[in-house]
FIMAR-62257 format. One record per residue: residue number from 1; x negated, y negated, z of N, C-alpha, C in turn; residue in three letters. Coordinates in nm, 2 decimals. Each point is the difference from the previous one (the first is absolute). Example, Ala and Ser with C-alpha at 12.3 -4.5 7.8 and 13.67 -1.06 7.14 Angstrom:
<sites>
1,-1.32,0.57,0.78,0.09,-0.12,0.00,-0.09,-0.12,0.00,ala
2,0.04,-0.11,-0.07,-0.09,-0.11,0.00,0.08,-0.11,0.08,ser
</sites>
This chain:
<sites>
1,-7.95,-1.81,1.80,0.06,0.07,-0.14,0.03,-0.03,-0.08,met
2,0.06,0.07,-0.09,-0.03,0.01,-0.15,0.18,-0.08,-0.01,ser
3,-0.02,-0.09,-0.16,0.16,-0.12,0.02,-0.03,0.01,-0.15,ala
4,0.10,-0.03,-0.09,0.02,-0.03,-0.14,0.13,-0.09,0.00,ala
5,-0.03,-0.08,-0.10,0.07,-0.14,-0.07,0.09,0.02,-0.11,leu
6,0.10,0.00,0.02,0.07,0.08,-0.12,0.06,-0.16,-0.05,val
7,-0.04,-0.01,-0.13,0.00,-0.12,-0.09,0.13,0.07,-0.13,val
8,0.13,-0.13,0.05,0.09,0.06,-0.09,0.00,-0.10,-0.14,met
9,-0.05,0.07,-0.13,-0.01,-0.12,-0.10,0.05,0.07,-0.08,ala
10,0.11,0.01,-0.03,0.12,0.07,-0.14,0.05,-0.05,-0.04,ala
11,0.05,-0.17,0.09,0.09,-0.08,-0.02,-0.03,-0.04,-0.13,gly
12,0.17,-0.05,-0.09,0.00,-0.02,-0.10,-0.07,-0.11,-0.01,met
13,0.06,-0.09,0.13,-0.10,-0.19,-0.03,0.14,-0.07,-0.10,gly
14,0.15,0.06,-0.02,0.04,-0.05,-0.13,-0.03,-0.18,0.02,ser
15,0.04,-0.03,0.12,0.01,-0.19,0.04,-0.15,-0.01,-0.05,arg
16,-0.04,0.05,0.03,-0.19,-0.08,-0.05,0.00,0.04,-0.11,phe
17,0.03,0.09,-0.05,-0.01,0.00,-0.19,-0.17,0.04,-0.01,gly
18,-0.03,0.11,0.08,-0.16,0.07,-0.08,0.01,0.09,0.16,gly
19,-0.19,0.08,-0.01,-0.05,0.05,0.10,-0.03,-0.08,0.12,leu
20,0.08,-0.02,0.06,-0.02,-0.12,0.09,-0.05,0.03,0.15,lys
21,-0.04,0.15,0.00,-0.08,0.09,0.09,-0.15,-0.04,-0.05,gln
22,-0.03,0.00,-0.12,-0.13,-0.02,-0.03,-0.09,-0.09,-0.09,ala
23,0.17,-0.14,0.10,-0.08,-0.18,-0.12,-0.10,-0.08,0.21,glu
24,-0.13,0.00,-0.14,-0.12,-0.09,0.07,0.11,-0.09,0.09,pro
25,-0.07,-0.07,0.12,0.05,-0.05,0.13,-0.11,-0.11,0.02,val
26,-0.16,0.07,-0.02,-0.07,-0.09,0.09,-0.11,-0.03,-0.19,ser
27,-0.09,-0.11,0.04,-0.09,0.01,-0.15,-0.06,0.09,-0.06,ala
28,-0.06,0.12,0.06,-0.08,0.08,0.00,0.06,0.09,-0.07,asp
29,0.19,0.02,0.01,0.02,0.13,-0.05,0.12,0.05,0.06,gly
30,-0.06,0.02,0.15,0.05,0.08,0.05,0.18,0.00,0.00,arg
31,0.12,0.09,0.07,0.09,-0.02,0.05,0.10,0.02,0.13,ser
32,0.08,-0.03,0.03,0.06,0.08,0.10,-0.08,0.07,0.06,ile
33,0.03,0.14,-0.09,-0.04,0.12,0.10,-0.15,0.04,0.06,pro
34,-0.11,-0.07,-0.06,-0.11,0.00,0.01,0.00,-0.10,0.16,asp
35,0.05,-0.10,0.01,-0.02,-0.05,0.17,0.09,0.05,0.10,phe
36,0.13,0.08,-0.04,0.06,0.08,0.06,-0.10,0.13,0.03,ser
37,-0.07,0.03,-0.06,-0.09,0.13,0.02,-0.15,-0.04,0.08,val
38,-0.02,-0.06,-0.05,-0.14,-0.09,0.07,0.08,0.00,0.18,tyr
39,0.11,-0.10,0.02,0.03,-0.02,0.10,0.06,0.15,0.14,asp
40,-0.01,0.12,-0.12,0.08,0.09,0.11,-0.12,0.07,-0.01,ala
41,-0.10,0.06,-0.10,-0.14,-0.01,0.07,-0.07,-0.02,0.05,lys
42,0.00,-0.12,0.07,-0.02,-0.10,0.14,0.07,0.03,0.08,lys
43,0.11,0.12,0.01,0.09,-0.03,0.10,0.01,0.15,0.02,ala
44,-0.09,0.10,-0.03,0.00,0.12,-0.04,0.04,0.13,-0.05,gly
45,0.10,-0.04,-0.07,0.02,0.10,-0.14,-0.08,0.07,-0.08,phe
46,-0.06,0.12,-0.03,-0.08,-0.01,-0.07,0.04,0.03,-0.13,asp
47,0.13,0.03,-0.04,0.05,0.09,-0.17,0.09,-0.12,-0.06,lys
48,0.01,-0.01,-0.09,0.16,-0.07,-0.13,0.02,0.12,-0.06,val
49,0.12,0.04,0.02,0.13,0.05,-0.12,0.05,-0.11,-0.10,val
50,0.01,-0.01,-0.10,0.07,-0.12,-0.09,0.08,0.08,-0.03,phe
51,0.14,-0.02,-0.04,0.15,0.06,-0.07,0.02,-0.11,-0.12,ile
52,-0.02,0.08,-0.04,-0.01,-0.06,-0.22,0.10,0.05,-0.06,leu
53,0.04,-0.03,-0.11,0.07,-0.01,-0.08,-0.10,0.09,-0.09,arg
54,0.03,0.09,-0.09,-0.03,0.10,-0.11,-0.05,-0.15,-0.13,glu
55,0.08,-0.05,-0.03,-0.05,-0.10,-0.09,-0.13,-0.14,0.06,asp
56,-0.02,0.02,0.15,-0.07,-0.13,-0.03,-0.13,0.06,0.06,met
57,-0.02,0.08,0.03,-0.12,0.04,0.10,-0.12,-0.04,-0.09,lys
58,-0.01,0.05,-0.15,-0.11,0.03,-0.02,-0.07,-0.18,0.00,glu
59,0.14,-0.11,-0.03,-0.03,-0.16,0.07,-0.07,0.01,0.12,asp
60,0.12,0.03,0.12,-0.08,0.02,0.11,-0.13,-0.02,0.08,phe
61,-0.11,0.13,-0.05,-0.01,0.06,0.03,-0.12,-0.07,-0.09,ile
62,0.05,-0.04,-0.09,-0.15,-0.16,-0.06,-0.04,-0.12,0.01,arg
63,0.15,-0.04,0.03,-0.02,-0.08,0.10,-0.01,-0.06,0.12,leu
64,0.02,0.12,0.07,0.05,0.03,0.15,-0.11,0.07,0.09,val
65,0.01,0.15,-0.10,-0.04,0.07,0.10,-0.12,0.03,-0.08,gly
66,-0.07,-0.01,-0.04,-0.13,0.02,-0.01,-0.07,-0.08,0.11,asn
67,0.02,-0.09,0.02,-0.04,-0.14,0.11,0.02,0.08,0.18,arg
68,0.12,0.06,0.02,0.01,0.02,0.10,-0.06,0.13,-0.02,ile
69,-0.04,0.14,-0.12,-0.05,0.10,0.10,-0.10,-0.03,0.03,glu
70,-0.10,-0.12,-0.02,-0.12,0.02,0.03,-0.02,0.01,0.17,lys
71,0.11,-0.06,0.09,0.00,-0.08,0.09,0.06,0.13,0.13,gln
72,0.13,0.07,-0.04,0.08,0.13,0.06,-0.02,0.04,-0.08,ile
73,0.06,0.16,0.07,0.06,0.15,-0.07,0.12,-0.05,-0.02,asp
74,0.05,0.07,-0.19,0.09,-0.13,-0.09,0.07,0.17,0.02,thr
75,0.13,0.01,-0.05,0.08,0.03,-0.10,0.09,-0.03,-0.02,glu
76,0.08,0.05,-0.11,0.04,-0.08,-0.10,0.15,0.11,0.01,tyr
77,0.18,-0.01,0.00,0.06,0.08,0.02,0.13,-0.04,-0.09,val
78,0.07,0.01,-0.10,0.10,0.02,-0.08,0.12,-0.01,0.05,ile
79,0.06,-0.11,0.01,0.15,0.03,0.07,0.09,0.08,-0.19,gln
80,0.02,0.12,0.10,0.02,0.03,-0.10,0.22,0.04,-0.02,asp
81,0.01,-0.08,-0.15,0.08,-0.02,-0.11,0.08,0.11,-0.07,thr
82,-0.01,0.10,0.03,0.08,0.09,-0.04,0.09,0.03,0.04,ser
83,0.06,-0.03,0.09,0.17,0.01,0.01,0.07,-0.14,-0.02,ala
84,-0.01,-0.09,-0.05,0.02,-0.14,-0.07,0.13,0.05,-0.10,leu
85,0.10,-0.03,0.04,0.10,0.00,-0.10,-0.01,-0.05,-0.16,pro
86,0.07,0.04,-0.06,-0.13,-0.05,-0.14,0.15,-0.15,-0.01,glu
87,-0.13,-0.10,-0.03,0.09,-0.13,-0.01,-0.08,-0.06,0.15,gly
88,-0.02,0.01,0.06,-0.10,0.01,0.17,-0.13,-0.06,-0.04,arg
89,-0.10,-0.09,0.06,-0.11,-0.03,-0.01,-0.04,-0.05,0.08,lys
90,0.04,-0.05,0.14,-0.06,-0.06,0.10,-0.03,0.20,0.12,lys
91,-0.10,0.00,0.09,0.00,0.05,0.06,0.12,0.02,0.12,pro
92,-0.02,0.13,0.02,0.13,-0.02,0.12,-0.01,-0.09,0.10,phe
93,-0.14,-0.06,0.02,-0.04,-0.01,0.14,-0.04,0.01,0.13,gly
94,-0.06,-0.11,0.07,-0.07,0.06,0.12,-0.07,0.05,0.04,thr
95,0.11,0.11,0.03,-0.01,0.16,0.15,-0.01,0.05,-0.16,ala
96,0.01,0.00,-0.13,0.00,0.11,-0.10,-0.15,-0.04,-0.04,his
97,-0.10,-0.06,-0.01,-0.09,-0.04,-0.01,-0.08,0.04,0.12,ala
98,0.03,-0.07,0.11,-0.08,0.09,0.11,0.02,0.17,0.02,ile
99,0.06,0.08,-0.06,0.06,0.12,0.07,-0.16,0.05,-0.12,leu
100,0.02,-0.06,-0.13,-0.08,0.10,-0.14,-0.07,-0.04,0.10,cys
101,-0.10,-0.07,0.10,-0.15,0.02,0.07,-0.01,0.14,0.05,cys
102,0.09,0.08,0.04,-0.02,0.09,0.09,-0.11,0.07,0.00,arg
103,-0.05,0.10,-0.11,-0.10,0.00,-0.03,-0.17,-0.02,0.01,glu
104,0.01,-0.18,0.02,-0.16,-0.04,-0.05,0.08,-0.08,0.17,ala
105,0.07,0.03,0.13,-0.02,-0.11,0.08,0.03,0.14,0.14,val
106,-0.14,0.01,0.05,0.07,0.11,0.13,-0.10,-0.04,0.09,lys
107,-0.04,-0.16,0.03,0.00,-0.03,0.10,0.14,-0.14,0.05,thr
108,-0.05,-0.06,0.08,0.11,-0.09,0.07,-0.02,-0.12,-0.13,pro
109,0.10,-0.10,-0.03,-0.06,-0.09,-0.11,0.07,-0.15,-0.04,phe
110,-0.01,-0.08,0.04,0.08,-0.12,-0.08,0.06,0.06,-0.16,ala
111,0.10,-0.15,0.04,0.05,0.02,-0.16,-0.01,-0.15,-0.05,val
112,-0.06,-0.08,-0.06,0.08,-0.14,-0.08,0.03,0.01,-0.13,ile
113,0.03,-0.12,-0.05,0.03,-0.06,-0.14,-0.12,-0.07,-0.02,asn
114,-0.04,0.08,-0.20,-0.10,-0.06,0.00,-0.01,-0.14,-0.01,ala
115,0.11,-0.10,-0.04,0.03,-0.12,-0.04,0.06,-0.09,0.12,asp
116,-0.10,0.04,0.12,0.04,-0.07,0.10,-0.11,0.00,0.06,asp
117,-0.08,-0.16,0.06,-0.06,0.01,0.09,0.02,0.00,0.20,tyr
118,-0.04,0.07,0.08,0.03,-0.01,0.10,-0.02,-0.05,0.10,tyr
119,-0.14,-0.08,-0.01,-0.07,0.00,0.06,-0.12,0.11,0.08,gly
120,-0.10,-0.03,0.08,-0.11,0.14,0.04,0.05,-0.01,0.15,lys
121,0.04,-0.05,0.06,0.10,0.06,0.12,0.10,0.08,0.03,asp
122,0.07,0.02,-0.09,0.12,0.08,-0.02,-0.06,0.13,-0.05,ala
123,-0.09,0.00,-0.06,-0.15,0.16,-0.04,0.05,0.03,0.18,phe
124,-0.10,-0.09,0.06,-0.06,0.07,0.12,0.10,0.05,0.08,phe
125,0.13,-0.11,0.04,0.06,0.09,0.04,0.09,0.12,-0.02,asp
126,-0.01,0.04,-0.11,0.11,0.12,-0.06,-0.12,0.08,0.08,ile
127,-0.14,0.01,-0.05,-0.09,0.11,-0.02,-0.04,0.04,0.15,cys
128,0.02,-0.12,0.17,0.00,0.05,0.10,0.08,0.08,0.04,arg
129,0.13,0.00,-0.04,0.10,0.03,0.02,0.02,0.15,-0.09,his
130,-0.06,0.00,-0.05,-0.05,0.11,-0.11,-0.07,0.12,0.10,leu
131,-0.09,-0.07,0.04,-0.09,0.07,0.07,0.02,0.13,0.08,asn
132,0.10,-0.06,0.09,0.11,0.05,0.10,0.08,0.01,-0.01,asn
133,0.08,0.01,-0.06,0.14,0.03,-0.08,0.06,0.22,0.00,ala
134,0.05,0.03,0.07,0.00,0.09,-0.11,0.15,0.06,-0.07,gly
135,0.09,0.09,0.06,0.12,0.04,-0.15,0.06,-0.09,0.03,ala
136,0.05,-0.11,-0.06,0.13,-0.05,-0.02,0.00,-0.13,0.07,gly
137,-0.16,0.00,-0.02,-0.01,-0.19,0.13,-0.06,-0.07,-0.10,glu
138,0.13,-0.04,-0.15,-0.05,-0.12,-0.04,-0.10,-0.12,0.01,tyr
139,0.03,-0.06,-0.08,-0.07,-0.15,0.03,0.03,-0.13,-0.13,ala
140,0.01,-0.10,0.01,0.04,-0.16,-0.13,-0.01,-0.05,0.08,met
141,-0.07,-0.11,-0.14,0.00,-0.15,0.04,0.10,-0.11,-0.05,thr
142,0.11,-0.01,0.06,0.09,-0.14,-0.05,-0.08,-0.11,0.01,ala
143,0.01,-0.11,-0.05,-0.01,-0.11,-0.05,0.14,-0.13,0.04,tyr
144,-0.01,-0.12,-0.02,0.13,-0.05,0.03,0.02,-0.11,-0.10,arg
145,0.14,0.05,-0.05,0.09,-0.02,-0.11,-0.09,-0.12,-0.08,leu
146,0.00,-0.10,0.06,-0.06,-0.13,-0.07,-0.15,0.02,-0.05,glu
147,-0.05,0.09,0.09,-0.12,-0.03,-0.06,-0.05,0.09,-0.15,asn
148,0.14,0.07,0.01,0.02,0.10,-0.13,0.06,-0.01,-0.12,thr
149,0.00,-0.12,-0.03,0.12,-0.06,-0.12,-0.05,-0.04,-0.09,leu
150,-0.01,0.03,-0.12,-0.09,-0.09,-0.12,0.12,-0.10,-0.09,ser
151,-0.11,-0.11,0.00,0.09,-0.14,-0.04,-0.01,-0.01,-0.21,glu
152,0.04,0.14,-0.01,0.07,0.02,-0.16,0.13,0.12,0.02,asn
153,0.00,0.00,0.08,0.14,0.07,-0.02,0.06,0.07,0.12,gly
154,0.11,0.13,0.00,0.00,0.03,0.09,-0.09,0.14,0.04,thr
155,0.04,0.06,0.07,-0.07,0.14,0.13,0.05,0.07,0.04,val
156,-0.02,0.10,-0.03,0.05,0.17,0.07,-0.07,0.04,0.19,ser
157,0.06,0.02,0.08,-0.06,0.00,0.12,0.06,0.11,0.07,arg
158,-0.04,-0.01,0.09,0.06,0.15,0.10,0.00,-0.03,0.12,gly
159,0.12,-0.08,0.03,0.03,-0.08,0.12,-0.01,0.06,0.17,ile
160,-0.05,0.01,0.09,-0.04,0.10,0.07,0.03,-0.08,0.11,cys
161,0.12,0.10,0.14,0.00,-0.01,0.09,-0.11,0.09,0.14,glu
162,-0.06,-0.07,0.03,-0.13,0.01,0.10,0.10,0.01,0.18,val
163,-0.04,0.12,0.04,0.04,-0.01,0.16,-0.10,0.04,0.07,glu
164,-0.05,-0.05,0.12,-0.14,0.06,0.03,-0.11,0.01,-0.01,asn
165,-0.03,-0.05,-0.19,-0.11,0.01,0.00,0.03,0.15,-0.13,gly
166,0.09,0.05,-0.01,0.09,0.06,-0.13,0.06,0.01,-0.07,phe
167,-0.02,0.03,-0.08,0.10,0.00,-0.14,0.16,0.05,0.01,leu
168,0.08,-0.07,0.03,0.11,0.05,0.04,0.09,0.00,-0.16,lys
169,0.02,-0.05,-0.05,0.05,0.02,-0.13,-0.03,-0.06,-0.08,lys
170,-0.01,-0.01,-0.15,-0.06,-0.05,-0.16,0.07,0.02,-0.09,ile
171,0.03,-0.10,-0.05,0.10,-0.08,-0.08,-0.02,-0.04,-0.14,thr
172,0.00,0.03,-0.09,-0.06,-0.03,-0.17,0.07,-0.10,-0.06,glu
173,-0.04,-0.17,0.02,0.09,-0.08,-0.06,-0.03,-0.08,-0.10,his
174,0.06,-0.02,-0.09,-0.05,-0.01,-0.20,0.06,-0.17,0.00,thr
175,-0.11,-0.04,-0.06,0.03,-0.10,-0.06,0.00,-0.15,0.11,lys
176,-0.07,0.01,0.06,-0.02,-0.10,0.14,-0.10,-0.10,-0.02,ile
177,0.05,-0.16,-0.01,-0.01,-0.09,-0.01,-0.11,-0.11,0.06,ser
178,-0.05,-0.13,-0.07,-0.06,-0.06,0.07,0.05,-0.07,0.14,arg
179,0.10,0.00,-0.03,0.13,-0.04,0.10,0.00,0.04,0.14,asp
180,-0.01,0.20,-0.04,-0.03,0.15,0.08,0.20,0.00,0.00,met
181,0.03,0.01,-0.12,0.14,0.01,0.02,-0.06,0.16,-0.11,asn
182,0.12,0.08,0.03,-0.06,0.08,-0.04,0.18,0.10,-0.05,ser
183,-0.07,0.08,-0.10,0.17,0.08,-0.08,-0.03,0.13,0.04,ala
184,0.11,0.03,0.09,0.01,0.10,0.06,0.19,0.07,-0.03,phe
185,-0.06,0.09,-0.01,0.18,0.10,-0.05,0.03,-0.10,-0.03,asn
186,0.02,-0.08,-0.08,0.08,-0.05,-0.05,0.03,-0.18,0.05,gly
187,-0.08,0.00,0.10,0.05,-0.15,0.09,-0.11,-0.03,0.02,gln
188,-0.03,-0.22,-0.03,-0.09,-0.05,0.04,-0.05,0.05,0.14,val
189,-0.14,0.01,0.07,-0.04,0.02,0.14,-0.08,-0.06,0.05,ile
190,0.03,-0.12,0.06,-0.14,-0.09,-0.03,-0.05,0.10,0.17,pro
191,-0.18,0.01,0.01,-0.09,0.08,0.01,-0.10,-0.18,0.16,leu
192,-0.01,0.03,0.11,-0.12,-0.08,0.06,-0.13,0.02,-0.01,ala
193,-0.07,-0.11,0.00,-0.14,-0.02,-0.11,-0.07,0.13,0.13,pro
194,0.01,0.05,0.11,-0.08,0.02,0.08,0.07,0.22,-0.02,asp
195,0.08,-0.01,-0.14,-0.01,0.14,0.04,-0.11,0.08,-0.06,thr
196,0.02,0.11,0.05,-0.15,0.12,-0.01,0.08,0.06,-0.14,pro
197,-0.12,-0.01,-0.04,0.11,0.11,-0.14,-0.27,0.10,-0.08,val
198,0.17,0.08,-0.04,-0.14,0.06,-0.04,-0.03,0.01,-0.14,ser
199,-0.11,-0.01,-0.02,-0.14,-0.04,-0.14,-0.01,0.15,-0.07,met
200,0.03,0.08,0.05,-0.06,0.16,-0.04,-0.11,0.04,0.08,asn
201,-0.03,-0.07,0.05,-0.13,0.10,0.12,0.02,0.05,0.13,leu
202,0.02,0.15,-0.05,-0.01,0.10,0.13,-0.07,0.03,0.01,trp
203,-0.01,0.11,0.15,-0.07,0.14,-0.01,0.06,0.08,0.05,gly
204,-0.08,0.14,-0.05,0.06,0.13,0.00,-0.09,0.11,0.03,phe
205,0.09,0.10,0.05,-0.07,0.08,0.06,0.07,0.11,-0.13,thr
206,-0.11,0.10,-0.04,0.04,0.12,-0.12,0.17,0.09,0.03,pro
207,0.02,-0.02,0.11,0.13,0.07,0.03,0.08,-0.06,-0.10,asp
208,0.01,-0.09,-0.04,0.11,-0.07,-0.04,0.06,-0.03,-0.14,ile
209,-0.12,0.10,-0.09,0.02,0.08,-0.07,0.07,0.12,-0.05,phe
210,0.09,0.07,0.12,0.07,0.11,0.01,0.13,-0.09,0.00,asp
211,-0.01,-0.14,0.05,0.12,-0.08,0.00,0.03,-0.07,-0.11,glu
212,-0.09,0.01,-0.10,0.05,-0.03,-0.08,0.00,0.02,-0.12,leu
213,-0.04,0.16,0.02,0.03,0.09,-0.11,0.17,0.04,0.02,ala
214,0.00,0.01,0.13,0.24,0.05,0.04,0.04,-0.20,-0.06,arg
215,-0.05,-0.06,0.02,0.09,-0.09,-0.02,0.03,-0.03,-0.13,glu
216,-0.10,0.05,-0.09,-0.01,-0.03,-0.18,0.12,0.09,-0.02,phe
217,-0.03,0.13,0.03,0.06,0.03,-0.01,0.20,0.01,-0.03,glu
218,-0.01,-0.02,0.15,0.09,-0.12,0.00,0.09,-0.04,-0.11,thr
219,-0.14,-0.18,-0.01,0.04,-0.10,-0.12,0.03,0.09,-0.09,phe
220,-0.09,0.10,-0.08,0.07,0.09,-0.10,0.06,0.03,-0.07,met
221,0.13,0.00,0.13,0.08,0.09,-0.03,0.14,-0.10,0.04,ser
222,-0.01,-0.11,0.08,0.05,-0.10,0.05,0.02,-0.13,-0.12,ser
223,-0.09,-0.05,-0.02,-0.03,-0.16,-0.10,0.06,0.00,-0.14,ala
224,-0.01,-0.13,0.00,0.04,0.01,-0.15,-0.13,-0.03,-0.07,asp
225,-0.06,0.06,-0.06,-0.10,0.06,-0.03,-0.10,-0.13,-0.16,leu
226,0.14,-0.07,0.02,-0.09,-0.14,-0.16,-0.05,-0.11,0.06,met
227,0.08,-0.01,0.18,0.00,-0.13,0.07,-0.05,0.03,0.12,lys
228,0.07,0.13,0.03,-0.10,-0.01,0.22,-0.14,-0.01,0.00,asp
229,-0.04,-0.03,0.12,-0.13,0.01,-0.01,-0.02,0.13,0.15,glu
230,-0.11,0.03,0.03,-0.02,0.08,0.14,-0.17,-0.09,0.05,phe
231,0.10,-0.09,0.11,-0.11,-0.12,0.09,-0.05,0.05,0.13,phe
232,-0.12,-0.02,0.02,-0.03,0.04,0.11,0.03,-0.05,0.15,ile
233,0.06,-0.12,-0.05,0.11,-0.04,0.15,0.09,0.06,0.03,pro
234,0.03,0.09,-0.12,0.12,0.08,0.03,0.01,0.14,0.09,ser
235,-0.11,0.06,-0.07,-0.09,0.13,0.05,0.04,-0.01,0.16,val
236,-0.16,-0.13,0.04,0.00,-0.06,0.14,0.10,-0.05,0.08,val
237,0.10,-0.04,-0.02,0.18,-0.05,0.02,0.05,0.17,0.03,gln
238,-0.03,0.12,-0.05,0.09,0.10,-0.01,-0.09,0.05,0.13,asn
239,-0.17,-0.04,-0.01,0.00,0.10,0.11,-0.04,-0.06,0.16,met
240,0.04,-0.11,0.00,0.01,-0.09,0.16,0.13,0.10,0.00,ile
241,0.06,-0.07,-0.06,0.18,0.03,0.05,0.03,0.14,0.01,thr
242,-0.09,0.08,-0.06,0.00,0.18,0.07,-0.07,0.00,0.13,lys
243,-0.16,-0.09,-0.02,-0.02,0.02,0.12,-0.14,0.10,0.02,gly
244,-0.03,0.02,-0.14,-0.11,0.08,-0.08,-0.11,-0.13,0.04,ile
245,-0.06,-0.11,0.02,-0.04,-0.07,-0.07,0.00,-0.17,0.11,ala
246,-0.09,0.00,0.04,-0.03,-0.19,0.05,-0.11,-0.05,-0.11,ser
247,0.03,-0.18,0.00,-0.07,-0.02,-0.06,-0.01,-0.19,0.06,val
248,-0.10,0.05,-0.01,-0.11,-0.14,0.13,-0.03,-0.08,-0.10,lys
249,0.05,-0.15,0.02,-0.01,-0.10,-0.07,-0.04,-0.14,0.07,val
250,-0.17,-0.02,-0.12,-0.06,-0.09,0.07,0.01,-0.10,-0.12,phe
251,0.09,-0.10,0.08,0.01,-0.13,-0.06,-0.09,-0.12,0.00,glu
252,-0.02,-0.07,-0.14,-0.13,-0.03,-0.07,0.01,-0.14,0.00,ser
253,-0.06,-0.13,0.03,0.07,-0.12,-0.01,-0.07,-0.08,-0.11,gly
254,-0.05,0.10,-0.12,-0.12,-0.02,-0.07,0.11,-0.02,-0.16,ser
255,-0.04,-0.11,-0.04,0.13,-0.02,-0.17,-0.09,0.10,-0.08,lys
256,0.15,0.07,-0.05,-0.02,0.12,-0.11,-0.09,-0.05,-0.16,trp
257,-0.07,0.00,-0.05,0.02,-0.05,-0.14,0.03,0.12,-0.11,tyr
258,0.07,0.06,-0.08,0.03,0.02,-0.08,0.00,-0.02,-0.22,gly
259,0.05,0.12,-0.09,0.01,-0.04,-0.14,0.14,0.03,0.03,ile
260,0.15,-0.08,-0.01,0.11,0.08,-0.08,0.02,-0.05,-0.08,thr
261,-0.08,-0.15,-0.06,0.06,-0.08,-0.13,-0.16,-0.07,-0.04,tyr
262,-0.01,0.03,-0.12,-0.18,-0.05,-0.06,-0.01,-0.15,0.02,arg
263,0.13,-0.10,0.09,-0.05,-0.10,0.03,-0.05,0.01,0.17,glu
264,0.01,0.12,0.12,-0.05,0.03,0.05,-0.15,-0.03,0.01,asp
265,-0.04,0.03,-0.14,-0.12,0.07,-0.03,-0.14,-0.17,0.07,met
266,0.02,-0.12,-0.05,-0.05,-0.08,0.05,0.00,-0.06,0.17,ala
267,0.11,0.08,0.11,-0.04,-0.04,0.09,-0.07,0.09,0.09,val
268,-0.05,0.13,-0.06,-0.04,0.14,0.03,-0.08,-0.01,0.02,ile
269,-0.06,-0.05,-0.12,-0.16,-0.05,-0.10,-0.06,-0.14,0.11,lys
270,0.00,-0.09,0.01,-0.03,-0.10,0.12,0.01,0.09,0.11,asn
271,0.08,0.08,0.05,-0.02,0.01,0.13,-0.11,0.11,0.05,lys
272,0.04,0.09,-0.15,-0.17,0.10,0.01,-0.17,-0.09,0.00,ile
273,0.02,-0.10,-0.05,-0.11,-0.06,-0.10,-0.01,-0.07,0.17,gly
274,0.08,-0.09,0.06,0.01,-0.02,0.13,-0.09,0.07,0.11,glu
275,0.03,0.11,-0.01,-0.07,0.15,0.13,-0.14,0.05,-0.13,tyr
276,0.02,0.03,-0.07,-0.15,0.01,-0.03,-0.11,-0.15,0.04,ile
277,0.05,-0.11,0.00,-0.11,-0.11,-0.01,-0.04,-0.04,0.15,lys
278,0.11,0.08,0.09,-0.03,0.00,0.14,-0.02,0.12,0.06,asn
279,-0.04,0.09,-0.11,-0.08,0.11,0.11,0.01,0.12,0.03,gly
280,0.18,0.00,-0.05,0.05,0.10,0.03,0.01,0.11,-0.11,leu
281,-0.04,-0.01,-0.09,-0.02,0.11,-0.12,-0.15,-0.02,-0.04,tyr
282,-0.08,0.10,-0.05,-0.13,-0.10,-0.09,0.03,0.05,-0.13,asp
</sites>
């Protein structure tokens, strides 16, 4: 089976203060996408599609893409910003980013964030699922909340309700602190350490593009385009509610590593260095 890895790399990185998607995390200058693509290729993915902004494309290809192109079929897609209202610089969100890949992705595919390190097992789980998935039979990897927090500030997470191994509900929570309190609808909500959360590692079949297009039309006609975002969890939740999709949940006990704040760099550099020393990566 042919399967693509879609890497969302068009984020602004405002809290980090730079192009964190290309920031070196190993002594030889490799970035998180290098290691994600390595793991995905081992799992069976045979193409990678990077979603970029036009203003970052040249730098990203120079700093990251040129290396990855030597290992796997690589394509670049620009997240269209032509519909942004005057004064808005931030793209419309993750679901819109994936929709922009419609012409580049014709096979089952996984979606990841460029600045998150997921661990190799997660890619094998998703790829095995996609090998046998029919239309609307999606998958995701969920992590324990306590394994996804930053020492350096609050984070946003998709809080998942799982029933019989499948996603029942996903709700976006913002400003989750180290004490696992979340700001949600103007209230402070305490969360359990083992709460399953989404880190945007999804497995989809190509039929999702039709639903993304329909939902985006609704978003454009009803949202506050100066501030609202078109998120993939919202689309998936709507599909589950309508009964046109299911999402198999693979629960990972691994610790997630990622870059939200510049201070997070030391942690992930140490961990990647440890993995290389132990032979997990060349």
